[in-house]
C-alpha positions in Angstrom: -18.7 -22.1 -12.7 -17.4 -18.9 -14.3 -13.7 -18.5 -15.3 -11.4 -16.0 -13.7 -11.5 -13.9 -16.9 -15.3 -13.8 -16.9 -15.4 -12.8 -13.2 -12.7 -10.1 -13.8 -14.6 -8.7 -16.8 -17.9 -8.6 -14.9 -16.2 -6.8 -12.0 -14.7 -4.2 -14.4 -18.2 -3.5 -15.8 -19.7 -3.1 -12.3 -16.9 -0.9 -11.0 -16.7 1.4 -14.0 -14.6 4.5 -14.1 -14.9 5.5 -10.5 -16.6 3.4 -7.9 -15.7 5.9 -5.1 -13.9 3.4 -3.0 -10.6 5.3 -3.0 -8.7 2.2 -1.8 -7.3 -1.0 -3.0 -9.1 -4.3 -2.7 -8.0 -7.8 -3.6 -10.0 -11.0 -4.0 -7.9 -14.1 -3.3 -9.6 -17.1 -4.9 -7.6 -19.6 -2.9 -5.3 -21.0 -5.7 -7.7 -20.1 -8.6 -6.3 -16.6 -9.0 -6.8 -13.0 -7.9 -8.7 -9.9 -8.7 -7.1 -6.7 -7.7 -9.1 -3.4 -7.7 -7.1 -0.2 -7.6 -9.7 2.4 -6.9 -7.1 4.9 -5.6 -6.7 6.1 -9.2 -9.3 7.2 -11.7 -10.2 5.5 -13.9 -10.3 2.5 -11.5 -8.2 -0.5 -12.7 -9.3 -4.1 -12.3 -6.6 -6.7 -12.9 -5.5 -10.2 -11.9 -2.4 -8.9 -10.2 -1.4 -10.3 -6.8 -0.5 -6.9 -5.3 -0.7 -5.7 -1.7 -4.1 -4.2 -1.0 -5.7 -2.2 1.8 -8.2 -5.1 2.2 -8.0 -8.7 1.0 -11.0 -11.0 0.8 -10.2 -14.7 0.7 -13.0 -16.8 -0.8 -13.5 -19.7 -3.2 -14.8 -18.9 -6.7 -17.8 -21.1 -6.0 -18.7 -19.2 -2.8 -17.9 -15.8 -4.5 -20.5 -16.7 -7.2 -23.0 -17.7 -4.6 -22.5 -14.4 -2.8 -22.9 -12.5 -6.1 -26.1 -14.3 -6.9 -27.5 -13.6 -3.5 -27.6 -17.3 -2.6 -25.0 -16.9 0.2 -25.3 -14.3 2.9 -22.0 -12.4 3.5 -22.4 -12.5 7.3 -23.1 -16.2 7.3 -20.2 -16.8 4.9 -17.9 -14.9 7.3 -19.1 -16.7 10.4 -18.7 -20.1 8.7 -15.2 -19.3 7.5 -16.2 -19.4 3.9 -15.1 -15.7 3.6 -12.0 -14.3 5.3 -11.0 -10.6 5.5 -7.5 -9.3 6.1 -6.7 -5.6 6.4 -9.1 -2.8 6.6 -12.5 -4.4 7.1 -14.2 -1.0 6.7 -13.5 -1.1 3.0 
């Protein structure tokens, strides 16, 4: 299982300077930390801050990795309660 730092760095690389989201997004890893994406500013900032976000995704690190690898379908994860979304679901 990847560390929070490894996941955060990989997210920074994927998001880059401007992902075009124009919102804030937080991943809550249920006691294992947070990843906060501030895409309202350019360059976008990815941190481990627990800040208020337009959309918060609550998921375990294990399930997040499965989603990222394509081993877990996002719709299935949501329906099974492995993935919870709070705030603006359109983000």
